[in-house]
N, C-alpha and C positions, 0 to 999 in steps of 0.2 A: 504494500500500500504506500502511495506517495505521501510525503510530508506536506504539511500546510504550506510551507515556504515554496516547495517545488510546484505545487498546484498553482499557487499565485504567480510564480514565474512563468509557468506555461500559459495561463490565461492572459497575462500581460503581453506575452509574445503574440498570441493569437489576435488580440485586439489591435496591435500594431500592424499585423498583416492585413487586417480589414480597414486600415487607413484611418483609425480613430485617434484623434488627438487627446493628449492628457495622460495622466498616470492612474493606474488602477489603485483605488483607495479602499475598496471593499469588495468582497465576493462571498457568496454562500451557495452551497449545494441545494438544489431543488429536489426533494425526495420523491416526487410523484413520477409515475410512469414505469412500465415494465421493461422497456427496451432501450431507449436512449438515455444519456446522462446530461443533465442541464445544470448550468450555473447562472445565478444572477450576478452581474458585475456593475460596479459604479466607477466611472472615470472622472477625474477632476483636471481641467485644463488651465486652472488659474483664474477662471471667470465663473464657470458653472459646473455643476455635477450632472453628468449624463448617464443614463441607465440602459443596460442592454441585457439580453439573454444570450449566452454562449452554450452551444450544444454539441456534444460528441455523438455522432450517428453510429449506431451499431451496424456495421456493414456485414456482419454475419447474417443479419436478418435482411437488410437491404443490399442485395448483392450487386446492384448497379447504382450506387448512390449518386453518381454524376448525372445519369439520366433522370433520377428522381428529382434532383435539384433543378434540372431543366424543366421538368413538369411543373414544379412550383413557380418558376419564373413565368411560364406561359399563363398559368392560372391567375397569379396575382396581378400580372399586367392586364389580363382580360377584365378582371373585376375593376381595377383602377380606371381603365378606359371607359367603363360604363358608369362609374361612380366618381367622376372627377371632382365633385364637391365634398367628398368625404373628409372629415376633419382628421388630423394626424393620428389621434389615438384610436381611430377606427381602421387604420391601415396596418397590414402586416408587411413590414419592409425588411428584406434581407440585404445586408450590406455586401459589397463586392471588394475583392482584392485588387491590387494594381494590375493584375492580369485579366480582370474583368469577370472573375469567377465568383459565384455566390456561395462558395465553399472553399475550404482549405485542407489540403492533404499534408499532414504534419508528420515529420520524421525527426529522429533524434540521432545526433552524432555520438561516437564513442565517448567524447569528453562531456556529454550531457547537454550540449547546446542543441538548439532546435533549428530546423530548416524546412522549407516547404518543397513539395514535389509536384510534378505535373501529372503523375499517373498513380493509380492504386491497383495493385495486382491482387484482386480478390480471389483468384484461382490458386494462389500460393498459400498453403496452410501455415507457412512460416512468416507471412507478411505481418509486419508490426506497425505499419503506418496507421495513423488515426485520421478520421474524417470529421472535420468541424465546420460549423456554420455559426453566423451571428445575426441577430435581428433585434429590432427595437423592443424595449420594455414598455408595456402599456400601463401608464400610471393610473392610480386610483381605481384599479380594477380588482376583481375577485373572481375566483372560479369555485365550483362546487364538486366535491368528490362524488356525492350522490344527491339526488333530489328528494330523498325520503322525507315526507312531511312538508315538502315545499312545492305545492301544486303550481304556484305562479312561476317558480323557477323553471319547472319542466315545460309549462306552456310557452314561456319565452324561449326556451331551448328549441322547441319545435319550430317556433317562428324563425329563429336564427338559422337553423339547418335547412329549413324550407326556403328561406331567402337565398342561402348559398346555392342550393340546387337551381333555383330560379335564375340567379345571376349567370349561371353557366348553361342555361337552357340552349343557347345558340352557339355554344363552344363545340368544336368538332372533337369528339372524344378520341378519334383515331390518331390525333396528334400526340397523345400521351403514351408513354412506355409503361408497361405494367411493373411498378416498382417492386412488387412481390408477385411473381408469376403464379397463376392458379389460386389467387388469394381467396376468392369466394367460389371457386370451382369445387362444389361439394362432392361431386362424383370422384374427382381426382383426390380430394382430401380423404374421403372414405377409403379409397384404394390404398393411399399412403398409410393411413392409420392401421388398417388390418394387416398390411405387410409388416408393420412395426410390431403388432401383436404377435404375429406368427414367429418373427425373429426373436422377440423378447430379449434384447441384448444384455440387459442387466438382471434378468430374472424377476422383474417386478410385476409381471402380468397377474400372478396369483393373488396379489393384494387388491386387484381391481376387477375381479371376475364379474361381479354384478354390474358394474359400469360398462364393461366391454359388451356384455350381453344386451344391455339396454340400447347401446349404440347400434349393435348388430340388428336388433329388432326394428329399428327405425331407419336403417340404411337406405331403403327405397324412398322413404319420405324425404330424406336429406337431399335427394337429387331432383326434387320437384321443380325448383326454379331453373336448374340447368336444362331440364326438358322443355320448359316454357321458352327459354332463350332459343334453343334449337328449333322449336316450332315457329319462331318469329312472333310469339305472343307478347313479349315484353321488350320494349326498346332499350338500347344501351345509352346510358347517360354518363356525364361526368359525376362521379360520386366521391365523397370524402372517405368513407370506409372505416372511420374510427370516431363515430359520432357520440362520444361520451360527453356528459355535461361538463367534465373538467377540461374539455377542449374548446370551451367557449369562455371568453373573458367578458364579465358583466361589469357595468358601472357599479362601484361599491355603494353609492348612495341611492340610486334609482332602480337598480337591477335591470336596466336596459342593456340588452346584448350589444357589445362593442365590436368584437372581432372573433373569428374562428381561427384557431391555431392548429398546429400539428398536421400539416398538409402532406405528410410523407406518403400516405396511402391513397392520395387522390389519383384516380385512374378510371378507365371505363368500367361501368358497373350498372346496377339496377337501383331504382329509387327505393325499393323495399330493403336493400342492404343498409342504407343510411337510416331509414326509419326503424328497421328491426333492431339495429345495434343499440340505439338509444333506449328502446323499450327493454331490451335485455339488461342493460346496465343500470337504468335509472327507474323504470316503472316496476320495481320489485320491492320486496319488504326487507331485504337484507343486502349486505355487500357481496360482491361476486366471489369472495373467498370465505363466506360464512361456514363454519364447521358444523353447525346444527342444521341439517337439511330441512327439518320441519319448519324452520323460520323463512325459507326461501320460497316465496309465492309471488304471483303476478298481482300488482295493485291496479285494479281497473280504474280507480279514480285518477291515478297518475297517468295511466294509459290514455284516458280521455283527454287529459290536459295537454299531453304532447300531441295527440292527434289533432286537437283543435288548433294548436299553434302551427303545426306543420302544414295542415291542409288549408289554413288561411293564406299561405303563400303558394302552395303547389296544387291545391285542389282542382283548379281549372287547367292545369298543365298535364295532369295524369289521365291516362286512358282508363276505361273501366277495368281492364285486366290488371293494370298497375295498382288501382285502388284495392282490388280484391287480393292482390299479392302482399299487401302491407302486413297483415296479420300473419300470413304464412311465413313471410320473411323474418318476423320476430322469432318464430319457433325454429326455423331452419338455422338462422344465425346462432341461436343459443345452443342447438345441438352441435353445430359445426365447432363452436368454440370449446365445448366440452371435449370433443374429440381431439382438438389441438392441445388443450391443457393436459389431457391424459396421455396423448402421444409424446409430448415433451417429457412428461414424467417417466415414461417407459425408456426413453433414450438418454436420460441423465440430465434433464433440465437445461438444455442448451439455448432455448429460445426466450422463454419468459424468466424474468428476474424472480428469484424466490427468497423468502425470509426464513424458511426452515425446510428440512428435507422432504416432507410430504406436502408442501404447499400446493404444487400443481395437481396432486391427487385430490386434495380438498377442494380446489377450484373446480375440478371436473365434476365432483359429486354435487356441488352447489348448483352448477349450471344444469345438470341433468334433473335435479329437483325442480328448478324453475321451468325447464322444458316440459316436464310432465304436467305441471300446473297450467302452462300455456295451452297445451293440447286439450285439457279439460275445459278451457275457456275460449276456445277458438271461435265459437258462434257469438259469444259476447263481444269479442274484439271486432268481428266483422260488423256487428250491429252498430257499435260505437262509431266505426269509420263511416258507415252509411249515414249516420245522424250528423256527423261533423262536416260532410261535404257541402 
């Protein structure tokens, strides 16, 4: 583990590479998130203190981070072109290096000094370079890890993500590279999961027999949306694909949504992916790693709040088939994530950050409990969506 002084030295170097004036006077680790590592930093140039977020991208997960950052450039530029009057704190602005990149590939010399590189060899298991980016800190903002008991927060979250989808309604999704190939290809995901079960590289499958059999039972249901795509029933849109409430920054005083962050997984997808992931994360009665499965239920009041907000922006943009897919999408996404948590547990927790050895197993059990409750309330969800249109 690096010392505090070494981390500060590295962050100061990174800020200089992004052409920011001033000295680093403060930094702190931001503990949220399973995948990337982020720091808040403050710089003082002798006149004012400026605040930024510096983030190290996990390129084990994002195997083509350069293309991912190109996606982000295209999306943020498109939104800004349509929303030219947006105030500064409603903009997500990624800074660029002297070479014009909105990222930095960082390497270390034998003497401990740093230097930047033009390429990142993600195919080399011995590659030690780090991939960093830097963007503006949104002042007087707040995010919410869950929306439990906060109906208005979830309604405003739906409005924010609905507006995001609407802003990109006329964006050609084919311009984007899949930052994580097969991300919501549940047929592919299920195939990968059951190969992992068969291989059982660490001998952990015996601890998850009930969960594996549940996923096997619903394997055909998991492919519902893929079959609809193949049949041409659901249009491909630009989607965020990580629509948790903590990826929205709200005004601390008014709770007005300011900006959507974490655009790493923006790529071609379905509207129900974005809708469903928020429902999975926020319209439930416990956190996604709740160890007591009996506490993990779908909250229909929160479901309605999010549906009201989302459909206020996207209701007139969605086809009938898309509207009907929203509730299905919530269940499919929940089952998919359960398989991902459990698959990661079986291979040794390489993808999701864990706090204790069985964390991913606990997450999988919680998601399966939520999935089962969603299936019991599928008709209720469909009725609410029809009422909110």
